[in-house]
Structures are given as structure tokens and as C-alpha cells.
C-alpha positions in Angstrom: 51.0 95.9 117.5 47.6 95.7 115.8 45.9 95.8 119.3 45.9 99.6 119.4 45.3 102.3 116.9 48.7 103.8 117.6 50.4 100.4 117.1 48.6 99.8 113.8 49.6 103.3 112.6 53.2 102.5 113.5 53.1 99.2 111.7 51.5 100.5 108.5 54.0 103.4 108.5 56.9 100.9 109.0 55.7 98.7 106.0 55.3 101.9 103.8 58.7 103.3 104.8 60.6 100.0 104.4 59.1 99.4 100.9 59.8 102.9 99.9 63.4 102.7 101.0 64.2 99.3 99.4 62.2 98.2 96.4 60.8 94.8 95.8 61.0 93.6 99.4 58.6 90.8 100.1 56.4 90.8 103.1 58.4 87.8 104.5 61.5 90.0 104.6 59.7 93.0 106.1 58.2 90.8 108.8 61.7 89.6 109.8 63.1 93.1 109.7 60.3 94.4 111.9 61.4 92.0 114.7 65.0 93.0 114.0 64.2 96.8 114.3 62.2 96.2 117.5 65.3 94.8 119.1 64.1 91.1 119.0 67.4 90.0 117.5 67.2 86.3 118.5 63.7 85.9 117.2 64.6 87.6 113.9 67.8 85.5 113.6 65.9 82.2 113.9 63.2 83.5 111.5 65.8 84.5 108.8 67.8 81.2 109.3 64.6 79.3 108.6 63.9 81.4 105.5 67.5 80.7 104.3 66.8 76.9 104.5 63.5 77.2 102.6 63.8 80.1 100.3 60.6 79.4 98.3 61.3 82.3 96.0 62.4 84.8 98.7 65.4 87.0 97.7 68.4 85.4 99.3 70.4 88.6 99.2 68.1 90.4 101.7 68.0 87.3 104.0 71.8 87.2 104.2 72.0 91.0 104.5 69.5 90.9 107.4 71.4 88.1 109.1 74.5 90.2 108.8 72.8 93.2 110.4 71.6 91.0 113.3 75.1 89.7 114.1 76.3 93.3 113.5 74.0 94.5 116.3 75.0 91.6 118.5 78.6 92.7 118.1 79.4 89.4 116.4 81.5 91.3 113.8 83.2 88.4 112.0 80.0 86.5 111.4 78.3 89.8 110.4 81.0 90.6 107.8 80.6 87.0 106.4 76.9 87.6 105.7 77.6 91.1 104.3 80.2 89.8 102.0 77.9 87.0 100.8 75.1 89.5 100.1 77.4 91.9 98.3 79.0 89.1 96.1 75.5 88.1 95.0 74.7 91.7 94.1 77.9 91.9 92.0 77.2 88.7 90.1 77.8 89.6 86.5 74.5 87.9 85.6 72.4 90.3 87.8 74.5 93.2 88.9 72.6 95.4 91.5 74.7 98.5 91.9 71.9 100.5 93.5 71.2 97.9 96.2 74.9 97.4 96.8 75.1 100.8 98.4 73.1 99.4 101.4 75.7 96.7 101.9 78.6 99.1 101.6 77.0 101.4 104.1 76.4 98.6 106.6 80.0 97.4 106.2 81.1 101.0 106.9 79.1 101.0 110.1 80.6 97.7 111.1 84.1 99.0 110.6 83.2 102.2 112.5 82.1 100.0 115.5 85.3 98.1 115.2 87.2 101.4 115.4 88.5 101.1 111.9 87.6 104.7 111.0 89.7 105.1 107.8 88.1 102.0 106.3 84.7 103.0 107.5 84.7 106.4 105.8 85.9 104.8 102.6 82.9 102.5 102.5 80.5 105.3 103.3 81.9 107.5 100.6 81.4 104.6 98.1 77.8 104.2 99.3 77.2 107.9 99.0 78.6 108.1 95.5 76.3 105.3 94.3 73.2 106.8 96.2 73.8 110.2 94.6 73.7 108.6 91.2 70.5 106.5 91.8 68.5 108.6 94.3 67.1 112.1 94.5 69.1 114.6 96.7 66.4 114.4 99.3 66.3 110.6 99.7 66.6 109.0 103.1 69.6 106.9 102.0 71.6 110.1 101.2 70.8 111.3 104.7 72.0 108.0 106.2 75.4 108.3 104.4 75.8 112.0 105.4 75.1 111.1 109.1 77.5 108.1 109.0 80.3 110.2 107.5 79.5 113.0 110.1 79.9 110.4 112.9 83.4 109.6 111.8 84.3 113.2 111.4 83.1 113.7 114.9 85.4 110.9 116.1 88.2 112.6 114.3 87.5 115.8 116.2 86.5 117.7 113.1 83.3 119.2 114.7 82.6 121.8 112.1 82.7 119.4 109.2 80.7 116.8 111.2 78.0 119.4 112.1 77.5 120.4 108.5 76.9 116.7 107.5 74.5 116.2 110.5 72.5 119.3 109.6 72.2 118.3 106.0 71.1 114.8 107.0 68.5 116.1 109.5 67.0 118.5 107.0 66.5 115.6 104.5 65.1 113.2 107.2 62.6 115.7 108.5 61.4 116.5 105.0 61.3 112.8 104.0 59.4 111.4 106.9 57.3 114.5 107.8 56.8 113.0 111.3 58.7 111.2 114.0 61.0 108.4 112.9 63.9 106.4 114.5 66.3 107.7 111.8 65.6 111.3 112.9 66.2 110.4 116.5 69.6 108.8 115.5 70.6 112.0 113.8 69.5 114.1 116.8 71.7 112.0 119.0 74.7 112.6 116.7 74.1 116.3 116.8 73.7 116.2 120.6 77.1 114.4 121.0 78.7 117.0 118.8 77.4 119.8 121.1 78.5 117.8 124.1 82.1 117.7 122.9 81.9 121.5 122.2 80.9 121.8 125.9 77.5 123.3 125.0 75.6 121.0 127.4 72.3 122.8 127.2 72.0 122.1 123.5 73.4 118.6 123.9 70.8 117.8 126.5 68.0 119.3 124.3 68.9 117.2 121.2 69.0 114.1 123.3 65.7 114.9 125.0 64.1 115.3 121.5 65.5 112.0 120.4 64.2 110.2 123.5 60.7 111.7 122.7 60.8 110.2 119.2 62.3 106.8 120.3 59.6 106.4 123.0 56.8 106.9 120.3 58.5 104.7 117.8 59.4 102.0 120.3 56.5 102.0 122.8 57.7 98.8 124.4 61.3 100.0 124.9 64.4 99.6 122.9 68.2 99.4 123.2 68.5 102.9 121.5 66.5 104.4 124.3 68.8 102.9 127.0 71.9 104.1 125.1 70.5 107.7 124.7 69.6 107.8 128.4 73.2 106.9 129.2 74.4 109.7 127.0 72.1 112.1 128.9 73.6 110.8 132.2 77.1 111.5 130.9 76.1 115.1 129.9 74.6 115.7 133.4 77.8 114.2 135.0 80.0 116.7 133.0 77.8 119.5 134.5 78.4 118.1 138.0 74.7 117.2 138.3 75.5 113.9 139.8 72.1 113.2 141.5 70.2 113.8 138.2 72.8 111.7 136.4 72.2 108.8 138.7 68.4 109.1 138.3 68.7 109.0 134.5 71.2 106.1 134.6 68.8 104.1 136.8 66.1 104.6 134.1 68.5 103.2 131.5 69.4 100.2 133.8 65.8 99.4 134.5 65.0 99.3 130.8 68.0 97.2 130.0 67.2 94.6 132.6 64.0 93.9 130.7 65.9 92.8 127.6 66.9 89.2 126.9 69.5 88.3 126.3 71.3 91.0 128.1 73.8 93.0 125.9 77.2 92.7 127.4 78.5 95.8 125.6 75.7 97.9 127.0 76.5 96.5 130.4 80.1 97.6 130.0 78.9 101.1 129.1 76.6 101.2 132.1 79.6 100.3 134.3 81.6 103.1 132.6 78.9 105.6 133.3 78.7 104.6 136.9 82.5 104.9 137.0 82.3 108.5 135.6 79.7 109.5 138.2 81.9 108.1 141.1 84.9 109.9 139.6 83.0 113.2 139.5 82.0 112.7 143.2 85.7 111.9 144.0 84.8 108.3 145.0 88.0 107.2 143.3 88.2 103.6 144.6 84.7 102.9 143.4 85.3 104.6 140.0 88.4 102.4 139.5 86.4 99.2 140.3 83.7 100.1 137.8 86.2 101.1 135.1 88.1 97.9 135.5 84.9 95.8 135.2 83.9 97.7 132.1 87.3 97.2 130.6 87.2 93.4 131.3 84.0 93.1 129.3 85.1 95.2 126.4 88.3 93.1 126.0 86.0 90.1 125.3 84.3 91.8 122.3 86.6 94.5 120.9 90.1 94.4 119.6 92.6 95.8 122.2 93.3 99.0 120.3 89.7 100.0 120.0 88.9 103.6 120.9 86.5 102.7 123.7 89.2 100.5 125.4 91.7 103.3 124.8 89.4 105.7 126.6 89.0 103.3 129.6 92.8 102.9 129.8 93.1 106.7 130.2 90.3 106.9 132.7 91.9 104.2 134.8 95.2 106.1 134.6 93.4 109.3 135.7 91.9 107.6 138.7 95.2 106.1 139.7 96.7 109.5 139.4 94.1 110.9 141.8 94.9 108.0 144.2 98.6 109.0 144.1 99.7 105.9 142.3 101.6 107.9 139.7 103.8 105.1 138.3 100.7 102.9 137.8 98.9 105.8 136.2 101.8 106.4 133.8 101.7 102.8 132.7 98.1 102.9 131.7 98.5 106.3 129.9 101.6 104.9 128.0 99.5 101.8 127.0 96.8 104.0 125.6 99.4 106.2 123.7 101.1 103.1 122.2 97.8 101.8 120.9 96.7 105.1 119.4 100.0 105.5 117.6 99.6 101.9 116.3 95.9 101.9 115.3 95.1 105.6 114.8 98.3 107.3 113.6 96.4 109.8 111.4 94.0 110.9 114.2 96.3 113.3 115.9 93.6 114.8 118.1 93.3 111.6 120.2 97.1 111.2 120.3 97.4 114.8 121.6 95.2 113.9 124.6 97.6 111.1 125.6 100.6 113.5 125.4 98.9 116.0 127.6 97.7 113.6 130.3 101.2 112.0 130.4 102.6 115.5 130.7 100.3 116.1 133.7 101.5 112.9 135.5 105.2 113.8 134.8 104.5 117.2 136.3 103.0 115.6 139.5 106.2 113.5 139.6 108.3 116.6 139.6 109.7 115.8 136.2 109.0 119.2 134.8 111.3 119.2 131.7 109.8 115.9 130.5 106.3 117.3 131.2 107.0 120.4 129.1 108.3 118.3 126.3 105.1 116.3 126.2 102.9 119.4 126.3 104.9 121.1 123.6 104.7 118.0 121.4 100.9 118.1 121.9 100.9 121.8 121.0 102.8 121.3 117.8 100.4 118.5 116.7 97.4 120.6 117.6 98.7 123.6 115.6 98.9 121.3 112.5 95.4 119.7 113.2 93.1 122.3 114.6 92.1 125.7 113.2 93.7 128.7 114.9 92.0 129.5 118.2 90.5 126.1 118.9 89.7 125.5 122.6 91.9 122.4 122.9 94.9 124.5 122.0 94.1 126.8 124.9 94.0 123.9 127.3 97.5 122.8 126.2 98.8 126.4 126.7 97.2 126.2 130.2 99.1 122.9 130.9 102.3 124.5 129.8 101.7 127.5 132.1 101.0 125.1 135.0 104.4 123.5 134.6 106.2 126.8 134.2 104.6 128.0 137.4 105.8 125.0 139.3 109.3 125.8 138.0 108.7 129.3 139.3 109.2 130.7 135.7 106.3 133.1 136.3 106.9 135.5 133.4 106.8 132.6 130.9 103.9 131.0 132.7 101.9 134.3 132.5 102.7 134.5 128.8 101.4 131.0 128.3 98.2 131.7 130.3 97.5 134.8 128.3 
């Protein structure tokens, strides 16, 4: 990176930021983390493993923490947690308790549980980390922003967009003031805000925040990075939702081209690529192709994630939706019921995602002519939504629309009109 002025500036800034964020880090640790943050996970892992064998005065806690983070990024969650636990236990050693540093480990465990789909545990770890950070750092410290963004990400998954957005805005304000220039942490926060706008169906703003994040990532990672590929995939998804399929394909191809340069190839990202292609084909009504790509994506995710994971759940519904379009209603119902059972088992408190299952099952039942059963499912969804969402939420309107559709099919037009209104 020293071969260009821009590269040297990035390197100097990286060392400054890293030392400012975590005190007393040796240059040996910073060098290994530079490889880690550039996406060179295998090289970084070998480097830290060698350091662990020959410590020579290097802080073992940060070596183990870094190894945990590498395995975390490689989706090797069990090994990652083992290293995180080792680092945390050393920090909690009564002879040298390091409460301030422990927040970093708690935060990373929270992110790990988030990726595993364990949202209740994740938010607990993030709140512990935030409590410590508020005690030890100034209100405008980057670590406070990280905790706020992490909590916002979970609130977003819980479909609490207003609360999530407040956390994202607070985090972004801190990050922009703290760094006073472009930084990967700012780009991550912009992506979170962009996804929040996407789910609110404000696609122009969602696109704009993702575009801004790409501009930062490309400056910060001039040789490419996994975060750029993932953000491009998000942009492709936004374009797909706007029925801009040709543009979505172009953006997705950029993501694929970048990902092919990586070694080793990340199987999880491959599965997300397949998922995106499936969405594009679904939008273009190429249902057989969409089904094939969804099935390939699901097969990969099953190897890395527990079966109840939210991403697997989403794919089960997508496969059910495709089968419904193909007229295979019994098969469609089977996949939707699988998804519902998993949601009720693993996410009983997240009623928003359970509601979706009731509504899609109601739609399939309606297509099968089972109108009373369909109404029961939609009304169950409505009851849950009234307890979960604020009055006037858009998702409640969609359920009223579903109820109106069923009543229309039953030729109960007065009741249907009332529901539509």
C-alpha cells in the first residue's frame, strides 16, 4: 500500500484509527488486523496462529480475539466463539480484569449471535457492551456508534423500523464527527440505513444510501472487498423490487465479477448471489429458473446455518411462492408450513415474521378454494399485527387487503369493500 500516496495515506490513517480505538495495541497485532480488514482472512489467520505459538511479549488476548473474528467472518461460528470465550476469560481474570476491553468481545459475540439468527441473545450482548462503553468512553466515541448500529440492526430485523432508524441516525452522526472523512464504519452504517428505507419501500433513498456506501468502500478498499460485493447485491435487490431487472442484472454481474477474484470463494456469498438471481428470475416470471436458483442457495445455506435461521426461513417461503405460481399448491403449502413451524420454534417473540407466514398460507388456501381457512389465517395475522405494530402501519393494510380478496372470492362484496376501505 506504500507504493502510492493514496495507499500510504490509507495505511497511516488505519494505524492511527486502530490505535485510537483500542489502546496499547502492538504493531504486530495491527499488521495482522490490517490483513484481516482487507479481506485476506487466510493470510491473517496463519499470521496470528504463528504469533500465538511464539508470543514474545505480544498480548495473547488480542491474538485470540483476532482469530475469533477471522473464523467469525469465515462463518466458522463454533471455532469463533471458542476464541472469543478464551479472550473474554483472560480479560475477566481477577488478577488483571479489563472491563473496558471486554466490551469489544461482548460486541463481537453479539454480532456472531446475530449472524446465527439468535437475535434475543445478540441484543443482550450488545446492550452489555453499550453499558460498559458509556461508562468508559465519551458519548461521541466510535465504539458507542458501533453498539448503536448493532442494536439498530436487530431492531430492523424485528421490524421495529422507527426505533432502528433512531439508532442508525445517532450512530451515523457520531461516526461522521469521529472520523471526519470516509471510513468503512460509516459505509456500514449507511448500508443499515439503506436497508431500513428498502423495507419501508422508499427505494430512492435506499438506493442513495447504498450508492454512498459503495463510494466509501471503493476508496477504503481500492483492491476490492467482500463488503463491496454484498452492497452491490443489495443494490441489485432494490432495483429488482422496482422491476428494473436489466439494471439489477448489470449490478449483480459487477458483484459476481468482484467475488470471482476472491480466494477462497465464500460459499455464503455464493448462496446470496444465487438468491439474488432467483429473485430476478421470479420478477421476470421465469419461475422454473427461479426455483432452481432458490434450491441451490438453500442447499448451500443448510451446510453453514442452523435450519431455523432467518435466511433459510426466507428461502423456504420463496420456494413456496414459486411453487404457488407454478400451480403446485400442495407443495407450496408444505414449504410455507415448514417456515411457519421454524419461526414459531426459534423466533416466538418476533411476531412480525410469523405474521408473514400466516398471510402467505392464507393466500395459498384461498387459491385452493379453502376460503374459511384462508380467512382464519389472515385474521390471525391481523390480530398479531394489531398487538405488534403501531396503528396505521402499512403491513396491517396489506392484511386487510388479503381479507378483502378472500371475501370478494366468496362474493361477500359489502364486507370486502369495508375491508378494502
